[in-house]
N, CA, C and O atoms as a GROMACS GRO file, in nm:
protein
  452
    1MET      N    1  -0.975  -0.258  -0.090
    1MET     CA    2  -0.912  -0.221   0.036
    1MET      C    3  -0.922  -0.072   0.055
    1MET      O    4  -0.886   0.005  -0.034
    2ASP      N    5  -0.971  -0.032   0.168
    2ASP     CA    6  -0.979   0.110   0.201
    2ASP      C    7  -0.861   0.145   0.289
    2ASP      O    8  -0.864   0.124   0.410
    3TYR      N    9  -0.757   0.198   0.227
    3TYR     CA   10  -0.634   0.227   0.300
    3TYR      C   11  -0.654   0.339   0.402
    3TYR      O   12  -0.570   0.357   0.490
    4LYS      N   13  -0.763   0.413   0.391
    4LYS     CA   14  -0.789   0.522   0.484
    4LYS      C   15  -0.832   0.470   0.621
    4LYS      O   16  -0.814   0.538   0.722
    5LYS      N   17  -0.888   0.349   0.624
    5LYS     CA   18  -0.938   0.293   0.750
    5LYS      C   19  -0.850   0.179   0.800
    5LYS      O   20  -0.897   0.092   0.874
    6THR      N   21  -0.727   0.178   0.762
    6THR     CA   22  -0.637   0.070   0.802
    6THR      C   23  -0.591   0.089   0.946
    6THR      O   24  -0.586   0.200   0.997
    7ASN      N   25  -0.559  -0.021   1.009
    7ASN     CA   26  -0.505  -0.015   1.145
    7ASN      C   27  -0.354  -0.032   1.146
    7ASN      O   28  -0.295  -0.068   1.248
    8ALA      N   29  -0.292  -0.005   1.032
    8ALA     CA   30  -0.146  -0.015   1.022
    8ALA      C   31  -0.080   0.098   1.100
    8ALA      O   32  -0.132   0.209   1.105
    9PRO      N   33   0.033   0.070   1.162
    9PRO     CA   34   0.103   0.175   1.237
    9PRO      C   35   0.161   0.280   1.143
    9PRO      O   36   0.196   0.250   1.028
   10ALA      N   37   0.172   0.401   1.192
   10ALA     CA   38   0.227   0.510   1.111
   10ALA      C   39   0.380   0.507   1.109
   10ALA      O   40   0.443   0.563   1.019
   11ASN      N   41   0.440   0.441   1.207
   11ASN     CA   42   0.586   0.431   1.215
   11ASN      C   43   0.629   0.288   1.187
   11ASN      O   44   0.549   0.194   1.193
   12THR      N   45   0.756   0.273   1.158
   12THR     CA   46   0.811   0.141   1.129
   12THR      C   47   0.804   0.051   1.252
   12THR      O   48   0.830   0.094   1.364
   13VAL      N   49   0.767  -0.075   1.229
   13VAL     CA   50   0.754  -0.172   1.336
   13VAL      C   51   0.848  -0.288   1.307
   13VAL      O   52   0.854  -0.337   1.195
   14THR      N   53   0.922  -0.332   1.409
   14THR     CA   54   1.009  -0.448   1.394
   14THR      C   55   0.922  -0.573   1.402
   14THR      O   56   0.844  -0.590   1.494
   15ARG      N   57   0.938  -0.661   1.303
   15ARG     CA   58   0.857  -0.782   1.298
   15ARG      C   59   0.949  -0.905   1.296
   15ARG      O   60   1.062  -0.899   1.247
   16ASP      N   61   0.899  -1.013   1.350
   16ASP     CA   62   0.972  -1.139   1.350
   16ASP      C   63   0.950  -1.205   1.214
   16ASP      O   64   0.840  -1.252   1.184
   17MET      N   65   1.053  -1.210   1.132
   17MET     CA   66   1.040  -1.262   0.996
   17MET      C   67   1.009  -1.412   0.995
   17MET      O   68   0.943  -1.460   0.903
   18MET      N   69   1.054  -1.484   1.092
   18MET     CA   70   1.027  -1.628   1.093
   18MET      C   71   0.879  -1.656   1.117
   18MET      O   72   0.823  -1.749   1.059
   19SER      N   73   0.815  -1.575   1.202
   19SER     CA   74   0.672  -1.594   1.222
   19SER      C   75   0.593  -1.547   1.100
   19SER      O   76   0.488  -1.604   1.069
   20LEU      N   77   0.642  -1.445   1.032
   20LEU     CA   78   0.576  -1.400   0.909
   20LEU      C   79   0.588  -1.506   0.799
   20LEU      O   80   0.496  -1.522   0.718
   21ALA      N   81   0.699  -1.576   0.796
   21ALA     CA   82   0.725  -1.673   0.690
   21ALA      C   83   0.661  -1.809   0.714
   21ALA      O   84   0.673  -1.898   0.630
   22GLU      N   85   0.594  -1.827   0.826
   22GLU     CA   86   0.533  -1.957   0.855
   22GLU      C   87   0.430  -1.998   0.749
   22GLU      O   88   0.421  -2.115   0.713
   23GLN      N   89   0.354  -1.902   0.702
   23GLN     CA   90   0.247  -1.933   0.607
   23GLN      C   91   0.301  -1.979   0.471
   23GLN      O   92   0.244  -2.069   0.409
   24THR      N   93   0.410  -1.919   0.426
   24THR     CA   94   0.466  -1.954   0.295
   24THR      C   95   0.580  -2.054   0.306
   24THR      O   96   0.606  -2.130   0.213
   25GLY      N   97   0.648  -2.055   0.420
   25GLY     CA   98   0.762  -2.143   0.437
   25GLY      C   99   0.891  -2.085   0.382
   25GLY      O  100   0.994  -2.152   0.384
   26ASN      N  101   0.886  -1.962   0.334
   26ASN     CA  102   1.003  -1.900   0.274
   26ASN      C  103   0.999  -1.749   0.301
   26ASN      O  104   0.901  -1.682   0.267
   27VAL      N  105   1.105  -1.698   0.363
   27VAL     CA  106   1.110  -1.556   0.397
   27VAL      C  107   1.104  -1.469   0.271
   27VAL      O  108   1.037  -1.366   0.270
   28TYR      N  109   1.175  -1.510   0.167
   28TYR     CA  110   1.182  -1.429   0.046
   28TYR      C  111   1.048  -1.424  -0.027
   28TYR      O  112   1.011  -1.321  -0.085
   29GLU      N  113   0.977  -1.534  -0.024
   29GLU     CA  114   0.844  -1.536  -0.086
   29GLU      C  115   0.749  -1.445  -0.009
   29GLU      O  116   0.666  -1.376  -0.069
   30THR      N  117   0.760  -1.444   0.122
   30THR     CA  118   0.678  -1.356   0.204
   30THR      C  119   0.707  -1.210   0.174
   30THR      O  120   0.615  -1.129   0.159
   31VAL      N  121   0.834  -1.176   0.164
   31VAL     CA  122   0.873  -1.038   0.133
   31VAL      C  123   0.823  -0.999  -0.006
   31VAL      O  124   0.780  -0.885  -0.028
   32ARG      N  125   0.828  -1.092  -0.101
   32ARG     CA  126   0.780  -1.065  -0.236
   32ARG      C  127   0.630  -1.038  -0.236
   32ARG      O  128   0.583  -0.948  -0.305
   33ILE      N  129   0.554  -1.115  -0.159
   33ILE     CA  130   0.410  -1.098  -0.150
   33ILE      C  131   0.376  -0.961  -0.091
   33ILE      O  132   0.292  -0.888  -0.144
   34ILE      N  133   0.442  -0.927   0.018
   34ILE     CA  134   0.418  -0.798   0.083
   34ILE      C  135   0.461  -0.684  -0.010
   34ILE      O  136   0.393  -0.582  -0.017
   35GLY      N  137   0.572  -0.701  -0.080
   35GLY     CA  138   0.620  -0.598  -0.173
   35GLY      C  139   0.525  -0.574  -0.289
   35GLY      O  140   0.501  -0.460  -0.327
   36LYS      N  141   0.471  -0.682  -0.346
   36LYS     CA  142   0.376  -0.666  -0.456
   36LYS      C  143   0.249  -0.596  -0.409
   36LYS      O  144   0.195  -0.511  -0.479
   37ARG      N  145   0.202  -0.632  -0.291
   37ARG     CA  146   0.082  -0.567  -0.238
   37ARG      C  147   0.111  -0.420  -0.208
   37ARG      O  148   0.025  -0.335  -0.231
   38ALA      N  149   0.229  -0.390  -0.157
   38ALA     CA  150   0.267  -0.251  -0.129
   38ALA      C  151   0.268  -0.169  -0.258
   38ALA      O  152   0.226  -0.053  -0.258
   39ASN      N  153   0.315  -0.228  -0.368
   39ASN     CA  154   0.312  -0.157  -0.497
   39ASN      C  155   0.169  -0.129  -0.542
   39ASN      O  156   0.141  -0.022  -0.594
   40GLU      N  157   0.078  -0.225  -0.521
   40GLU     CA  158  -0.062  -0.203  -0.557
   40GLU      C  159  -0.123  -0.091  -0.474
   40GLU      O  160  -0.193  -0.005  -0.526
   41ILE      N  161  -0.095  -0.091  -0.343
   41ILE     CA  162  -0.148   0.013  -0.255
   41ILE      C  163  -0.092   0.148  -0.293
   41ILE      O  164  -0.164   0.247  -0.296
   42SER      N  165   0.037   0.153  -0.322
   42SER     CA  166   0.101   0.278  -0.362
   42SER      C  167   0.037   0.335  -0.487
   42SER      O  168   0.014   0.455  -0.495
   43LEU      N  169   0.008   0.250  -0.584
   43LEU     CA  170  -0.056   0.294  -0.707
   43LEU      C  171  -0.196   0.347  -0.679
   43LEU      O  172  -0.236   0.448  -0.736
   44ASP      N  173  -0.271   0.278  -0.593
   44ASP     CA  174  -0.406   0.324  -0.557
   44ASP      C  175  -0.401   0.461  -0.490
   44ASP      O  176  -0.481   0.549  -0.522
   45ILE      N  177  -0.309   0.479  -0.397
   45ILE     CA  178  -0.297   0.607  -0.326
   45ILE      C  179  -0.259   0.718  -0.423
   45ILE      O  180  -0.314   0.828  -0.417
   46LYS      N  181  -0.165   0.689  -0.512
   46LYS     CA  182  -0.121   0.789  -0.609
   46LYS      C  183  -0.236   0.830  -0.701
   46LYS      O  184  -0.254   0.949  -0.727
   47GLN      N  185  -0.312   0.734  -0.749
   47GLN     CA  186  -0.424   0.766  -0.838
   47GLN      C  187  -0.531   0.845  -0.764
   47GLN      O  188  -0.590   0.938  -0.820
   48ASP      N  189  -0.557   0.809  -0.639
   48ASP     CA  190  -0.655   0.882  -0.559
   48ASP      C  191  -0.611   1.026  -0.536
   48ASP      O  192  -0.691   1.119  -0.548
   49LEU      N  193  -0.485   1.044  -0.502
   49LEU     CA  194  -0.432   1.180  -0.480
   49LEU      C  195  -0.438   1.263  -0.608
   49LEU      O  196  -0.479   1.379  -0.604
   50GLU      N  197  -0.399   1.204  -0.720
   50GLU     CA  198  -0.403   1.277  -0.847
   50GLU      C  199  -0.546   1.316  -0.883
   50GLU      O  200  -0.570   1.425  -0.934
   51ARG      N  201  -0.641   1.226  -0.857
   51ARG     CA  202  -0.780   1.254  -0.888
   51ARG      C  203  -0.833   1.370  -0.803
   51ARG      O  204  -0.905   1.456  -0.853
   52LYS      N  205  -0.797   1.371  -0.675
   52LYS     CA  206  -0.842   1.479  -0.587
   52LYS      C  207  -0.776   1.612  -0.620
   52LYS      O  208  -0.840   1.716  -0.615
   53LEU      N  209  -0.648   1.608  -0.654
   53LEU     CA  210  -0.577   1.732  -0.686
   53LEU      C  211  -0.615   1.786  -0.824
   53LEU      O  212  -0.602   1.905  -0.850
   54GLN      N  213  -0.662   1.698  -0.911
   54GLN     CA  214  -0.702   1.742  -1.045
   54GLN      C  215  -0.824   1.834  -1.039
   54GLN      O  216  -0.846   1.915  -1.129
   55GLU      N  217  -0.904   1.822  -0.934
   55GLU     CA  218  -1.019   1.910  -0.917
   55GLU      C  219  -0.975   2.056  -0.903
   55GLU      O  220  -1.049   2.148  -0.938
   56PHE      N  221  -0.855   2.076  -0.854
   56PHE     CA  222  -0.806   2.212  -0.830
   56PHE      C  223  -0.727   2.268  -0.947
   56PHE      O  224  -0.693   2.386  -0.948
   57SER      N  225  -0.697   2.186  -1.044
   57SER     CA  226  -0.611   2.233  -1.152
   57SER      C  227  -0.690   2.320  -1.250
   57SER      O  228  -0.802   2.288  -1.290
   58SER      N  229  -0.628   2.428  -1.284
   58SER     CA  230  -0.681   2.513  -1.390
   58SER      C  231  -0.561   2.561  -1.471
   58SER      O  232  -0.449   2.570  -1.419
   59TYR      N  233  -0.584   2.589  -1.591
   59TYR     CA  234  -0.474   2.620  -1.681
   59TYR      C  235  -0.433   2.767  -1.677
   59TYR      O  236  -0.336   2.806  -1.742
   60THR      N  237  -0.505   2.848  -1.604
   60THR     CA  238  -0.473   2.991  -1.597
   60THR      C  239  -0.446   3.034  -1.454
   60THR      O  240  -0.492   3.140  -1.411
   61ASP      N  241  -0.373   2.954  -1.379
   61ASP     CA  242  -0.340   2.987  -1.240
   61ASP      C  243  -0.242   3.102  -1.235
   61ASP      O  244  -0.147   3.110  -1.312
   62SER      N  245  -0.267   3.191  -1.143
   62SER     CA  246  -0.168   3.293  -1.114
   62SER      C  247  -0.090   3.248  -0.991
   62SER      O  248  -0.132   3.154  -0.924
   63LEU      N  249   0.020   3.310  -0.962
   63LEU     CA  250   0.101   3.270  -0.847
   63LEU      C  251   0.025   3.285  -0.717
   63LEU      O  252   0.044   3.205  -0.625
   64ASP      N  253  -0.059   3.386  -0.706
   64ASP     CA  254  -0.136   3.406  -0.584
   64ASP      C  255  -0.232   3.290  -0.559
   64ASP      O  256  -0.248   3.245  -0.445
   65GLU      N  257  -0.295   3.241  -0.664
   65GLU     CA  258  -0.389   3.130  -0.649
   65GLU      C  259  -0.318   3.002  -0.607
   65GLU      O  260  -0.374   2.923  -0.532
   66ILE      N  261  -0.199   2.982  -0.653
   66ILE     CA  262  -0.125   2.861  -0.621
   66ILE      C  263  -0.089   2.859  -0.472
   66ILE      O  264  -0.101   2.755  -0.408
   67PHE      N  265  -0.045   2.970  -0.418
   67PHE     CA  266   0.000   2.974  -0.280
   67PHE      C  267  -0.116   2.983  -0.181
   67PHE      O  268  -0.097   2.952  -0.063
   68GLU      N  269  -0.235   3.022  -0.224
   68GLU     CA  270  -0.346   3.042  -0.132
   68GLU      C  271  -0.447   2.929  -0.132
   68GLU      O  272  -0.551   2.940  -0.067
   69ASN      N  273  -0.422   2.823  -0.201
   69ASN     CA  274  -0.520   2.716  -0.210
   69ASN      C  275  -0.507   2.623  -0.088
   69ASN      O  276  -0.434   2.524  -0.092
   70ARG      N  277  -0.578   2.655   0.017
   70ARG     CA  278  -0.569   2.581   0.143
   70ARG      C  279  -0.625   2.440   0.133
   70ARG      O  280  -0.571   2.348   0.194
   71GLU      N  281  -0.731   2.420   0.057
   71GLU     CA  282  -0.790   2.287   0.044
   71GLU      C  283  -0.691   2.190  -0.018
   71GLU      O  284  -0.681   2.075   0.026
   72GLN      N  285  -0.620   2.234  -0.116
   72GLN     CA  286  -0.521   2.150  -0.182
   72GLN      C  287  -0.409   2.114  -0.084
   72GLN      O  288  -0.360   2.002  -0.084
   73ILE      N  289  -0.370   2.209  -0.004
   73ILE     CA  290  -0.265   2.185   0.096
   73ILE      C  291  -0.312   2.083   0.199
   73ILE      O  292  -0.236   1.995   0.240
   74GLU      N  293  -0.437   2.094   0.243
   74GLU     CA  294  -0.491   2.001   0.341
   74GLU      C  295  -0.500   1.858   0.286
   74GLU      O  296  -0.472   1.762   0.357
   75ILE      N  297  -0.540   1.846   0.160
   75ILE     CA  298  -0.545   1.713   0.097
   75ILE      C  299  -0.406   1.653   0.091
   75ILE      O  300  -0.387   1.535   0.122
   76SER      N  301  -0.308   1.732   0.051
   76SER     CA  302  -0.170   1.684   0.044
   76SER      C  303  -0.119   1.642   0.181
   76SER      O  304  -0.052   1.539   0.193
   77ARG      N  305  -0.149   1.719   0.283
   77ARG     CA  306  -0.106   1.684   0.419
   77ARG      C  307  -0.171   1.555   0.466
   77ARG      O  308  -0.107   1.473   0.532
   78TYR      N  309  -0.298   1.537   0.432
   78TYR     CA  310  -0.367   1.415   0.471
   78TYR      C  311  -0.297   1.292   0.412
   78TYR      O  312  -0.274   1.193   0.482
   79PHE      N  313  -0.263   1.299   0.285
   79PHE     CA  314  -0.198   1.186   0.219
   79PHE      C  315  -0.056   1.166   0.271
   79PHE      O  316  -0.007   1.053   0.272
   80GLU      N  317   0.009   1.271   0.314
   80GLU     CA  318   0.143   1.257   0.371
   80GLU      C  319   0.138   1.188   0.507
   80GLU      O  320   0.233   1.120   0.545
   81ARG      N  321   0.028   1.205   0.581
   81ARG     CA  322   0.015   1.145   0.714
   81ARG      C  323  -0.025   0.997   0.710
   81ARG      O  324  -0.016   0.929   0.812
   82LEU      N  325  -0.069   0.949   0.596
   82LEU     CA  326  -0.108   0.808   0.586
   82LEU      C  327   0.014   0.718   0.609
   82LEU      O  328   0.126   0.758   0.580
   83PRO      N  329  -0.008   0.598   0.661
   83PRO     CA  330   0.104   0.504   0.675
   83PRO      C  331   0.162   0.470   0.537
   83PRO      O  332   0.092   0.475   0.436
   84LYS      N  333   0.287   0.436   0.535
   84LYS     CA  334   0.352   0.398   0.408
   84LYS      C  335   0.287   0.271   0.354
   84LYS      O  336   0.240   0.187   0.431
   85PRO      N  337   0.283   0.257   0.221
   85PRO     CA  338   0.221   0.138   0.161
   85PRO      C  339   0.282   0.006   0.210
   85PRO      O  340   0.210  -0.093   0.223
   86SER      N  341   0.411   0.004   0.237
   86SER     CA  342   0.474  -0.119   0.286
   86SER      C  343   0.422  -0.156   0.425
   86SER      O  344   0.407  -0.274   0.456
   87LEU      N  345   0.394  -0.057   0.509
   87LEU     CA  346   0.340  -0.084   0.642
   87LEU      C  347   0.196  -0.134   0.633
   87LEU      O  348   0.156  -0.224   0.707
   88ILE      N  349   0.120  -0.076   0.542
   88ILE     CA  350  -0.018  -0.121   0.522
   88ILE      C  351  -0.019  -0.265   0.471
   88ILE      O  352  -0.096  -0.348   0.519
   89ALA      N  353   0.068  -0.295   0.374
   89ALA     CA  354   0.074  -0.430   0.316
   89ALA      C  355   0.118  -0.532   0.421
   89ALA      O  356   0.064  -0.642   0.426
   90ALA      N  357   0.215  -0.497   0.504
   90ALA     CA  358   0.261  -0.588   0.608
   90ALA      C  359   0.150  -0.615   0.708
   90ALA      O  360   0.133  -0.729   0.753
   91GLN      N  361   0.074  -0.512   0.744
   91GLN     CA  362  -0.037  -0.531   0.837
   91GLN      C  363  -0.147  -0.618   0.775
   91GLN      O  364  -0.205  -0.702   0.844
   92GLU      N  365  -0.174  -0.598   0.647
   92GLU     CA  366  -0.272  -0.682   0.577
   92GLU      C  367  -0.226  -0.829   0.577
   92GLU      O  368  -0.306  -0.920   0.596
   93TYR      N  369  -0.098  -0.850   0.556
   93TYR     CA  370  -0.044  -0.986   0.555
   93TYR      C  371  -0.059  -1.052   0.692
   93TYR      O  372  -0.100  -1.167   0.702
   94VAL      N  373  -0.026  -0.977   0.796
   94VAL     CA  374  -0.036  -1.029   0.932
   94VAL      C  375  -0.183  -1.061   0.966
   94VAL      O  376  -0.211  -1.161   1.031
   95ASP      N  377  -0.274  -0.975   0.921
   95ASP     CA  378  -0.417  -0.995   0.949
   95ASP      C  379  -0.480  -1.101   0.859
   95ASP      O  380  -0.596  -1.137   0.880
   96GLY      N  381  -0.407  -1.151   0.760
   96GLY     CA  382  -0.460  -1.253   0.671
   96GLY      C  383  -0.554  -1.199   0.565
   96GLY      O  384  -0.641  -1.272   0.517
   97GLU      N  385  -0.539  -1.072   0.528
   97GLU     CA  386  -0.628  -1.009   0.431
   97GLU      C  387  -0.575  -1.017   0.288
   97GLU      O  388  -0.642  -0.970   0.195
   98ILE      N  389  -0.458  -1.074   0.268
   98ILE     CA  390  -0.398  -1.082   0.135
   98ILE      C  391  -0.416  -1.224   0.082
   98ILE      O  392  -0.379  -1.321   0.147
   99TYR      N  393  -0.474  -1.234  -0.037
   99TYR     CA  394  -0.484  -1.364  -0.104
   99TYR      C  395  -0.362  -1.378  -0.194
   99TYR      O  396  -0.331  -1.288  -0.271
  100PHE      N  397  -0.295  -1.491  -0.184
  100PHE     CA  398  -0.180  -1.517  -0.270
  100PHE      C  399  -0.174  -1.665  -0.299
  100PHE      O  400  -0.226  -1.748  -0.225
  101ARG      N  401  -0.109  -1.696  -0.408
  101ARG     CA  402  -0.086  -1.836  -0.444
  101ARG      C  403   0.042  -1.845  -0.524
  101ARG      O  404   0.088  -1.746  -0.582
  102ASN      N  405   0.101  -1.965  -0.526
  102ASN     CA  406   0.223  -1.987  -0.600
  102ASN      C  407   0.194  -2.094  -0.705
  102ASN      O  408   0.183  -2.212  -0.671
  103PRO      N  409   0.183  -2.054  -0.832
  103PRO     CA  410   0.149  -2.151  -0.937
  103PRO      C  411   0.250  -2.264  -0.949
  103PRO      O  412   0.211  -2.376  -0.983
  104SER      N  413   0.376  -2.241  -0.922
  104SER     CA  414   0.476  -2.348  -0.934
  104SER      C  415   0.455  -2.455  -0.827
  104SER      O  416   0.476  -2.573  -0.853
  105LYS      N  417   0.414  -2.415  -0.708
  105LYS     CA  418   0.385  -2.512  -0.603
  105LYS      C  419   0.259  -2.591  -0.635
  105LYS      O  420   0.252  -2.711  -0.609
  106GLU      N  421   0.159  -2.523  -0.692
  106GLU     CA  422   0.036  -2.591  -0.731
  106GLU      C  423   0.064  -2.692  -0.842
  106GLU      O  424   0.005  -2.800  -0.844
  107LYS      N  425   0.153  -2.658  -0.934
  107LYS     CA  426   0.190  -2.748  -1.043
  107LYS      C  427   0.258  -2.873  -0.987
  107LYS      O  428   0.231  -2.984  -1.032
  108ASP      N  429   0.346  -2.854  -0.887
  108ASP     CA  430   0.413  -2.968  -0.825
  108ASP      C  431   0.313  -3.059  -0.754
  108ASP      O  432   0.326  -3.181  -0.760
  109ASN      N  433   0.214  -3.002  -0.688
  109ASN     CA  434   0.113  -3.081  -0.619
  109ASN      C  435   0.027  -3.160  -0.717
  109ASN      O  436  -0.012  -3.273  -0.686
  110ILE      N  437  -0.004  -3.106  -0.833
  110ILE     CA  438  -0.083  -3.175  -0.934
  110ILE      C  439  -0.005  -3.293  -0.990
  110ILE      O  440  -0.062  -3.399  -1.014
  111GLU      N  441   0.125  -3.275  -1.011
  111GLU     CA  442   0.208  -3.383  -1.064
  111GLU      C  443   0.223  -3.496  -0.964
  111GLU      O  444   0.240  -3.611  -1.005
  112ASP      N  445   0.217  -3.467  -0.835
  112ASP     CA  446   0.231  -3.570  -0.733
  112ASP      C  447   0.109  -3.662  -0.728
  112ASP      O  448   0.119  -3.777  -0.685
  113LEU      N  449  -0.005  -3.611  -0.772
  113LEU     CA  450  -0.128  -3.693  -0.768
  113LEU      C  451  -0.118  -3.797  -0.871
  113LEU      O  452  -0.210  -3.878  -0.886
   0.00000   0.00000   0.00000
């Protein structure tokens, strides 16, 4: 998933939970799915930011170098402007881009056969 090209809104959006829960049949399961995906996205964003900022790290920085590093500031601002991971995950769920399964439900279906 390329979170940089997402069509998720930058601000919070009110969503109808009953329509979101139609696919799973349970509001709490839907929230759990979106929450787990949001954690994955958050981890990806954090690792990407750390990787980009690590290019600027040096062990002998003076105070002047820290305050004058414009590229580092621009990278940080870019990541701050991205939609929150929970908004990205919710948009992915609505668009049907998240694969999920419930092993306990699959187990029940196998026993019914």
